[in-house]
C-alpha positions as CSV (number, residue, x, y, z in Angstrom):
1,M,-27.5,-19.9,-8.5
2,K,-23.7,-19.4,-7.9
3,R,-22.2,-16.0,-8.2
4,R,-20.3,-16.9,-11.3
5,D,-23.6,-17.9,-13.0
6,V,-25.2,-14.7,-11.9
7,L,-22.4,-12.6,-13.4
8,K,-22.5,-14.6,-16.6
9,T,-26.2,-14.4,-17.3
10,L,-27.8,-11.3,-15.7
11,G,-28.0,-8.0,-17.5
12,L,-27.2,-4.6,-16.1
13,G,-29.6,-3.5,-13.5
14,A,-29.9,-2.3,-9.9
15,L,-27.3,-3.6,-7.5
16,A,-28.3,-6.1,-4.9
17,T,-28.0,-4.7,-1.4
18,T,-26.8,-7.9,0.2
19,A,-23.1,-8.0,1.0
20,G,-21.2,-10.3,-1.2
21,C,-23.8,-10.2,-4.0
22,L,-24.1,-8.0,-7.1
23,G,-27.3,-9.5,-8.5
24,G,-27.7,-6.9,-11.2
25,F,-24.2,-6.7,-12.6
26,E,-23.3,-8.2,-15.9
27,R,-19.9,-9.8,-15.4
28,Q,-17.9,-7.3,-17.5
29,S,-19.7,-4.3,-16.0
30,A,-18.5,-5.5,-12.6
31,W,-15.0,-4.5,-13.4
32,R,-15.1,-2.2,-16.5
33,D,-17.3,0.5,-15.0
34,P,-18.0,-0.2,-11.3
35,P,-19.9,2.4,-9.3
36,L,-17.9,5.3,-7.9
37,V,-19.0,7.3,-4.9
38,E,-20.3,10.8,-5.8
39,N,-19.1,13.8,-3.8
40,R,-16.1,11.9,-2.4
41,P,-14.5,13.5,0.7
42,D,-10.8,14.6,0.6
43,A,-10.2,11.8,3.0
44,V,-10.2,8.0,3.3
45,Y,-13.8,6.8,2.6
46,L,-15.8,3.6,2.2
47,P,-15.9,2.7,-1.6
48,A,-19.1,1.8,-3.4
49,I,-17.8,-1.7,-4.2
50,T,-15.2,-3.9,-2.7
51,E,-13.6,-6.9,-4.5
52,G,-12.3,-10.0,-2.9
53,M,-9.2,-11.8,-3.9
54,K,-7.8,-15.4,-4.2
55,M,-4.3,-16.6,-3.9
56,Y,-2.1,-18.4,-6.6
57,G,0.7,-19.1,-4.2
58,M,3.3,-18.0,-1.6
59,T,7.0,-18.6,-1.6
60,T,10.4,-17.1,-0.7
61,A,13.1,-15.6,-3.0
62,G,16.3,-14.7,-1.3
63,P,15.4,-12.5,1.7
64,Y,11.9,-11.9,0.4
65,G,8.6,-13.5,1.2
66,V,6.3,-13.2,-1.9
67,A,2.6,-14.0,-2.3
68,L,0.8,-13.8,-5.7
69,T,-2.9,-13.1,-5.5
70,Y,-5.6,-12.1,-8.0
71,S,-9.0,-10.5,-8.5
72,Y,-11.1,-9.0,-11.3
73,P,-9.4,-6.4,-13.5
74,H,-10.2,-3.0,-11.9
75,R,-9.4,0.6,-12.1
76,F,-6.8,2.2,-9.9
77,W,-5.3,5.6,-9.4
78,S,-1.6,6.3,-9.9
79,V,0.3,9.3,-8.5
80,A,3.0,11.3,-10.2
81,G,4.2,14.2,-8.0
82,G,1.0,15.9,-6.9
83,E,-1.1,14.6,-9.9
84,L,-3.6,11.8,-9.7
85,Q,-4.4,9.8,-12.8
86,K,-7.1,7.1,-13.2
87,T,-6.1,3.9,-14.9
88,V,-9.1,2.3,-16.5
89,V,-9.7,-1.3,-17.4
90,E,-8.9,-2.1,-21.0
91,A,-11.0,-4.3,-23.2
92,D,-8.5,-7.2,-23.2
93,D,-7.5,-7.1,-19.5
94,T,-8.0,-10.5,-18.0
95,L,-7.3,-10.1,-14.3
96,H,-5.7,-7.9,-11.7
97,L,-2.5,-9.6,-10.3
98,M,-1.1,-8.5,-6.9
99,A,2.3,-9.3,-5.4
100,S,2.9,-8.8,-1.6
101,V,6.6,-8.6,-0.7
102,W,7.9,-8.7,2.8
103,D,11.1,-9.6,4.8
104,A,10.9,-13.4,5.2
105,E,12.6,-13.2,8.7
106,T,10.5,-10.5,10.4
107,G,7.4,-10.3,8.3
108,T,8.0,-6.5,7.8
109,I,6.3,-5.3,4.6
110,L,8.7,-3.8,2.0
111,P,7.6,-0.8,0.0
112,L,10.8,-0.9,-2.2
113,D,11.8,2.1,-4.3
114,S,13.4,-0.1,-7.0
115,G,10.1,-1.7,-7.9
116,V,8.5,-5.0,-8.8
117,S,7.5,-6.4,-12.2
118,I,5.5,-9.5,-13.1
119,E,6.3,-11.5,-16.2
120,I,3.7,-14.1,-17.4
121,L,4.7,-17.0,-19.6
122,R,2.8,-19.9,-21.3
123,D,4.8,-22.9,-22.5
124,G,7.9,-20.9,-22.1
125,S,6.7,-18.0,-24.3
126,L,6.1,-14.5,-23.0
127,V,2.4,-13.6,-22.7
128,S,2.4,-10.4,-20.7
129,E,4.9,-8.3,-18.7
130,E,4.1,-5.2,-16.7
131,V,5.6,-3.1,-14.0
132,A,3.5,-3.7,-10.9
133,Y,2.7,-0.4,-9.3
134,P,3.3,0.0,-5.5
135,M,-0.3,0.2,-4.3
136,L,-2.5,0.8,-1.3
137,S,-5.8,-1.0,-0.8
138,Q,-8.1,-1.0,2.2
139,Q,-8.2,-4.8,2.1
140,M,-4.8,-5.7,0.7
141,G,-2.8,-3.0,2.4
142,V,0.6,-2.2,0.8
143,H,1.3,-4.4,-2.3
144,Y,2.2,-4.2,-5.9
145,G,-0.3,-4.8,-8.7
146,S,-1.7,-4.0,-12.2
147,N,-4.1,-5.4,-14.7
148,Y,-2.7,-8.2,-17.0
149,V,-3.7,-9.8,-20.3
150,L,-3.7,-13.6,-20.5
151,D,-4.2,-15.8,-23.6
152,G,-7.3,-17.8,-22.5
153,E,-7.7,-20.5,-19.8
154,G,-5.0,-22.9,-18.9
155,E,-1.6,-23.1,-17.1
156,Y,0.8,-20.2,-16.8
157,E,4.0,-19.3,-15.1
158,A,4.3,-15.9,-13.3
159,R,7.7,-14.6,-12.4
160,V,7.7,-11.8,-9.9
161,H,10.9,-9.8,-10.2
162,V,11.8,-7.9,-7.0
163,G,14.5,-5.3,-7.4
164,G,17.1,-4.5,-4.7
165,T,16.6,-1.2,-2.8
166,T,18.6,1.9,-2.2
167,L,16.4,2.9,0.8
168,H,18.3,3.6,4.0
169,R,18.2,0.5,6.2
170,T,18.9,0.3,10.0
171,G,19.2,-2.4,12.6
172,S,19.3,-5.9,11.2
173,F,18.1,-4.6,7.9
174,A,21.4,-2.8,7.2
175,G,23.1,-4.4,4.2
176,R,20.0,-6.4,3.2
177,F,17.6,-6.3,0.2
178,E,20.4,-5.1,-2.1
179,T,20.1,-7.8,-4.8
180,A,17.3,-8.5,-7.2
181,E,15.5,-11.8,-6.8
182,T,12.7,-13.7,-8.7
183,A,9.9,-15.6,-7.3
184,S,8.2,-18.1,-9.7
185,F,4.6,-19.4,-9.5
186,T,2.7,-21.9,-11.6
187,F,-1.0,-21.3,-11.8
188,E,-4.1,-22.4,-13.6
189,F,-6.3,-19.6,-14.9
190,D,-10.0,-20.6,-14.8
191,T,-12.6,-18.0,-15.6
192,D,-15.1,-19.8,-13.2
193,E,-12.7,-19.3,-10.4
194,L,-12.3,-15.6,-11.2
195,Y,-16.1,-15.1,-11.4
196,D,-16.4,-16.7,-7.9
197,V,-14.3,-13.8,-6.4
198,E,-16.6,-12.0,-4.0
199,L,-17.9,-8.6,-4.9
200,T,-19.6,-6.6,-2.1
201,R,-21.8,-3.5,-2.4
202,L,-21.5,-1.2,0.7
203,G,-24.9,0.5,0.1
204,D,-25.7,3.5,2.2
205,N,-22.3,3.3,3.9
206,A,-20.5,4.1,0.7
207,G,-18.8,7.5,0.8
208,Q,-18.7,7.7,4.6
209,R,-15.3,8.3,6.1
210,G,-13.8,5.0,7.1
211,A,-12.2,1.9,5.7
212,V,-13.0,-1.7,5.1
213,P,-11.0,-4.0,7.4
214,P,-7.9,-5.7,6.0
215,M,-8.2,-9.2,4.8
216,E,-6.8,-12.2,6.6
217,M,-4.6,-13.8,4.0
218,M,-2.9,-16.8,5.4
219,D,0.0,-15.0,7.1
220,V,0.6,-12.6,4.2
221,P,1.5,-9.2,5.8
222,T,-0.6,-6.2,4.8
223,G,1.7,-3.5,6.1
224,V,0.0,-2.5,9.4
225,A,2.3,-0.1,11.2
226,P,3.7,-1.2,14.6
227,S,1.7,-0.3,17.7
228,I,2.7,3.0,19.1
229,S,3.4,1.3,22.5
230,D,5.9,-1.0,20.7
231,L,8.0,1.8,19.2
232,P,11.2,3.0,20.9
233,G,11.9,6.4,22.2
234,T,9.8,9.3,23.6
235,H,6.4,9.7,21.8
236,L,5.9,13.4,21.1
237,G,2.3,13.0,20.0
238,R,0.1,12.3,17.0
239,R,-1.1,14.8,14.4
240,T,-3.4,14.5,11.4
241,S,-2.8,16.2,8.1
242,A,-4.4,15.4,4.7
243,D,-6.2,12.6,6.6
244,A,-2.8,10.9,7.3
245,L,-1.6,10.1,10.8
246,F,1.9,11.3,11.9
247,D,3.4,10.0,15.1
248,C,6.7,11.7,16.1
249,F,9.4,10.2,18.3
250,V,12.8,11.0,19.5
251,V,15.3,8.4,20.6
252,A,18.0,9.7,23.0
253,D,20.6,7.2,22.0
254,G,20.4,7.0,18.2
255,D,23.5,4.8,17.6
256,R,21.3,1.9,16.5
257,F,19.8,4.2,13.8
258,D,23.1,5.5,12.5
259,A,22.8,8.7,14.5
260,E,25.8,9.7,16.6
261,Q,23.5,11.5,19.1
262,S,19.7,11.4,19.0
263,Y,17.3,10.1,16.3
264,L,14.1,11.9,15.4
265,Y,11.6,9.8,13.4
266,V,8.1,9.8,12.1
267,S,5.8,6.9,11.7
268,A,3.2,7.9,9.0
269,R,0.2,5.8,8.5
270,T,-3.3,5.7,7.1
271,P,-6.3,6.3,9.4
272,H,-8.6,3.4,10.4
273,N,-6.4,0.5,9.3
274,E,-3.1,2.2,10.1
275,F,-1.1,0.9,7.2
276,V,2.4,2.4,6.7
277,L,2.3,5.4,4.4
278,P,5.4,5.2,2.2
279,M,7.2,7.2,-0.5
280,M,6.6,10.7,0.9
281,G,8.9,13.7,1.1
282,V,8.8,14.7,4.8
283,R,10.8,17.7,6.2
284,A,11.5,18.8,9.8
285,S,12.7,22.0,11.5
286,V,13.7,22.3,15.1
287,E,13.9,25.4,17.2
288,R,15.0,26.1,20.8
289,D,14.2,29.4,22.5
290,G,13.9,31.1,19.1
291,E,17.2,29.6,17.7
292,T,17.0,27.3,14.7
293,L,18.7,23.9,15.4
294,V,17.5,22.1,12.3
295,D,16.4,24.1,9.2
296,T,13.8,22.2,7.3
297,A,15.9,19.1,6.8
298,Q,14.7,16.2,4.7
299,L,13.9,13.1,6.7
300,R,15.3,9.8,5.2
301,R,12.9,7.2,4.0
302,T,14.1,4.2,6.1
303,L,13.4,0.5,6.6
304,D,13.9,-0.9,10.0
305,P,12.7,-4.3,11.5
306,E,11.3,-2.6,14.6
307,L,10.1,0.7,13.3
308,S,9.0,-0.7,9.9
309,Y,8.9,2.0,7.0
310,H,9.5,5.4,8.6
311,Y,11.1,8.8,8.1
312,G,14.2,9.5,10.2
313,L,16.8,12.2,10.9
314,P,19.9,12.2,13.2
315,V,19.8,15.3,15.5
316,E,21.7,16.7,18.4
317,P,20.1,15.9,21.8
318,L,16.8,17.6,22.2
319,E,15.6,19.3,25.4
320,S,12.3,19.9,27.0
321,G,10.5,22.8,25.2
322,D,12.2,22.3,21.9
323,A,9.7,22.9,19.0
324,I,9.5,20.6,16.0
325,E,7.6,21.4,12.8
326,L,6.9,18.8,10.2
327,S,5.9,19.5,6.6
328,V,5.2,17.2,3.6
329,D,6.4,18.5,0.2
330,V,5.8,15.3,-1.7
331,P,2.6,13.3,-1.2
332,P,2.8,9.5,-1.1
333,Q,3.9,8.3,-4.5
334,I,1.9,5.1,-4.3
335,A,-1.1,4.1,-6.5
336,R,-4.4,3.7,-4.7
337,H,-7.5,1.6,-5.0
338,D,-10.9,3.2,-4.5
339,G,-11.3,4.8,-1.1
340,Y,-7.7,6.1,-0.9
341,E,-7.5,8.2,-4.1
342,T,-8.8,11.4,-2.6
343,A,-6.7,11.4,0.6
344,F,-3.0,12.3,1.3
345,F,-2.5,15.3,-1.0
346,E,-3.1,18.7,0.7
347,F,-0.8,18.6,3.8
348,E,-0.7,21.3,6.5
349,P,2.4,21.8,8.7
350,M,2.3,19.9,12.0
351,S,3.8,21.1,15.3
352,F,5.3,19.0,18.1
353,E,7.0,19.9,21.4
354,V,9.6,17.9,23.3
């Protein structure tokens, strides 16, 4: 029996332990009230259930590469300031649509502050339109998504509207991504295709600290941060706070980064999969022999083709022994799928030395 037939016919019962099969799940239970790990750690953890995805298409719009993928409607967790809010699946939600957006030239993922929305039409008439939340998923990485309502099976057009950004941009990204663009996809919604999306129960591993590996999605970037060895400047070390990884660097000649002298920057990323961790408020102070050189200055959220999404600050040349302290006053303002919703909130200060 195919998975879609299992999901259509079986009643609610015990979950199968075989990866890729939810033998006891009635199809609507699979997304309306999936299991949630009890006693979740304040860290990244393996969720009880993982959901696969399928692709409706991939294209370019101006400077952007855009892919449209889908899965079952499912809960997610949005963040406003320091508050976490669960978004549940509504009775009429049809599917979860996801848009991945990246620079078409370099493949760099683009967590844009201006946002992304998805408009769905049928025969030229509007069916559904929602702002797509910037999201973080252990399998999809950094993307935009939400649950959407369709009007039955058949052919639809999805228009992914990508806004321009006001983020600071350096290198070849300077002056780019300023205009809004729209990527259009024609797709056929078939419930059988949706029911064939893989669902996997993680069994006894659920709740353990860790992450499911990213999917391989036909050259669609997931937002894995650059390798530390590929990043320019002097690496001052790695620290962990609120289960996030912070790698601090200083570039002696900061001209390429719009810094007249040196450039201090931080590459923040998730543990395990090392996705870029965007939309934070990060501050730095610098002291030399007890004298304050930088007094808790805000690091700029910046896009760069070599550094990817990072937090940077022009500084005067630093010397051996200079002390740097980082603090986070705004947690990542990005929605999360199960496994990320308990991490990245309670940050402790981090110290580095040149």
